[in-house]
N, C-alpha and C positions, 0 to 999 in steps of 0.2 A: 560256334562253328566258323572256321576260317573261310575267307573269301576264296572262290574258285571260279575258273573261267576256261573256255576253249576258244581258240582263235583259228579260223580256217584260212590258211595262207595260199590255198590252191592245190588242186589235184589231191594227193593223199597226205599233204603236209599240214599238220595241225599242231598248234602250240597248246599244250595242256598245262595250266597253271593251277597247282593244287597243293595246299598245305605247305606253302613256301618253297615248292620244288617246281621247276619248269622243264618239261619234257617236250621234245619235238619229234613228231612221227615222220618217217620217210621224207627227209628233206630233199626236195627238188626245187631249186630256187633260181635257176638260170633263165635268162630271157630266151635262150635257144638250146634245145637238147636234141642232137641229131637232126631229124627232119621236122621236129616239132617247134612251134613258136608259142611263147607265152602271151596271153592277151593283155596282161598288166604286170609291171615289175613288182618285186618284193624288196623291202628294205632289209638287207642282210644285217646291217649294223644294229638294228633293233633286236636281233636274235642273239647278240653276244651276251654271254652270261647264262645261257641255258645250261642245265645241269647234265643232260644226257640226251642222246637221240635213240629212237627205237626204229629199227629197219625191219620191215616185214619179209622181204625176199629180194632176190638178186636181179630182177628185171630192171632195165635201165631207167624206167620212169618211177622207180621206187628206191633204188640204190644208185645214186648219182654221186660219183666220187668227187668231181669238182665242187659240187654243192657242200658236201661234207668237209672238204678242205677249206672252203671259205669260212667255215665255223671254227676252224682250228684243229690241228691234229692231236691236241691234248684232250679234246672233249671225249668223254666216254661214249662209245658206240655199241649198242646192243644189237646183235645180229643172229640169224639162225646158225646153228652149228654147221660148220663146213665152209662158212664164208670168211672166217678170220684171216686166212692166208692172203686173200686178196687185199685186205686192208693193211696187214702188216707190211706187204710189199710197198705200199704207199706211205709207210712210216707213221701210221696212226698208233698212238701210244697206249690207249686204253680200249681194247677190243674185248667185249664180253660175249661169248657164244652161248646160246641157250637152245634148248629143245622143248618140245611140247610138255606142258605141265611143270616145267622148271620155274622156280621163283627166285627173284633177286630183290635186293633192297637198294633203293636209290633215295638217300635222305630219309624223309619220313614216309615214303611211299613204298609199297610192295608192288612189284611188277611180275605178273605170271604170263608165260608164253602159252598161247592156246592154238588149237588146230585151225588151219585154213585149208579149204578145199580148192587147191590151185597148184599148178606145176610151173617150175621156173628153172632154167639154166641160163648160162651166160658165157659167150665166147670171148676171146679166141681159145682160152684154156678150158671152156665148157664147165666152169664152176657150177656145180649142182648142189643145192641145199634145200631143206624143207621150206615151205611157206608157213608163216606164222601170223597170228593176231596177238594182241597184247591186252591184258586186263590190268589197269592201273587202279590200285586200291589205296585209299586213305580215308579222309572224312567223306568222300564220295567214291563211287565205283564208275570208272570210265572204260568202256570197251572200244578198242581200235581194231577193226576187223581185218586190216591189211587188204589184200585181194583175196576174195573167196567166192565160191559158189555156195548154193544151199547144201547143208548136210544135217542129218538128224540131230547131231550133238548140239546144234544151236539152241534147241529147247532145253532150258535149264543150265545152259553153259555158265551164266552168271546170275544167280538168284539175287533179287533185290537190286537190279541194275539201275543206276541213275541216268547214264548217258551212253548211247551207242553211236559211234562214228562209223557210218556204213557207206561202202562204195556203191554207186548206182549206175556207173557207166564206164567208158574207157577214155580214149583221147582222140577219137576220130568219128566219122559218120556211121561206122558199124562197130558193134561190140563183139570182141572175140570170145572164144570158148573159155570157160573157167571164171567168168565175171558175172556179177549180178547186174541185171538190167533193172529199170525202175519197178516193174511188177514183182520180180523175184526178190528185190531188196525189201519191198513191203511184206512179202511172205516171210523173209528173215526177221523182220521187225515183229511180226505176229508171234514168232517163236521166241524171240529174245524178251519181249515185253519190257523194255526200258521205260523210264518216266519221260525221257527226252531223246529225240533222234536228230542227228545232224548229218545230212547227206554230204558225201565227199566223192572224190575221183570223178569229176566232171567239170566242165566249164572253164578250163584253164589253158590247156594246150590244144593246138590243132595243126594239121599238116601244112607246111608252108606253101604247097602247090594249090591250095584252095583259093579260089578268087572271090567267092561270095563272102561278104563281111557284114555282120558277124555270122558265122555258120549257125544254123538252128540247133545243132546238137550241143552247143555251148549252154543253152538255157532250157531247152525242152525237157531233158531228163529230170531236172529238179521238179518241174511242175507236174510231170507224170507221176513221179514218186509221191509227191504230196497227195495227189488224187487217190492213188492206190493205197497209200497208208491210211487215209481217211476211211477207206472201205474195209481194209483187212485188219488194221490195228487202231481203231478209233480212240482208244484211251491214251495213245502215245502223243505227246506234244512235239510236233515236227517243226524244226527251225531250219529254214533254208537261208544260209548266211551268204552275204556278198563276199567277194575276195577281200581278205584282210578283216573280215567282220568277226566280232567277238560276241560270245554269249556268256553272261554271268549265270552260274549254276545255282539253282535254289537249294 
């Protein structure tokens, strides 16, 4: 079996390295995004040569056009159907629009778009498109949930799942509607029953106006998720990665 790993680069950005293919989820790589500041920089140069990016939805903290441009406009970008026009206007050359349950092939990997219980639109043209997760299948099965709340279809969504990349928070001191908090993320884990879980969507960006450093919401959600997961899904091996931390997949 070939080597496989996941590297959490912050927020919802994960580098999935599987069967010789490198996929990047929701690339948000800048030190400053609108009113949000990154706690630590990311080396964009190390990401050159990725094979494609998977974008879950159009919210600014998931679809960041300058971050995508820094990776090169020739890089394939997989997006929910209805998002393509926005990227074509920015001269991206390979835009692949998908909808729920649609499968595409990227090198040796199959990528299936899955349902996400979340709503998103984006101004000023109010681009509205579905929110998706993605199942990456090769020698292992890796599920990237995007942004989602609980929904019944999580149970049995991916039989024999190796890794779940699960959002557990937002980007500020409060979590908005349509997001998993640590307890609900652990409930999702109990439905999915992966072998391994890696929490994402926390600990990376915070509003620039906050004076307290570091804000507690950067670290507390991960510890709360670990506790709830131990209670609700004790068979799952939870790995809380540091920023830019990698996990070799068994």
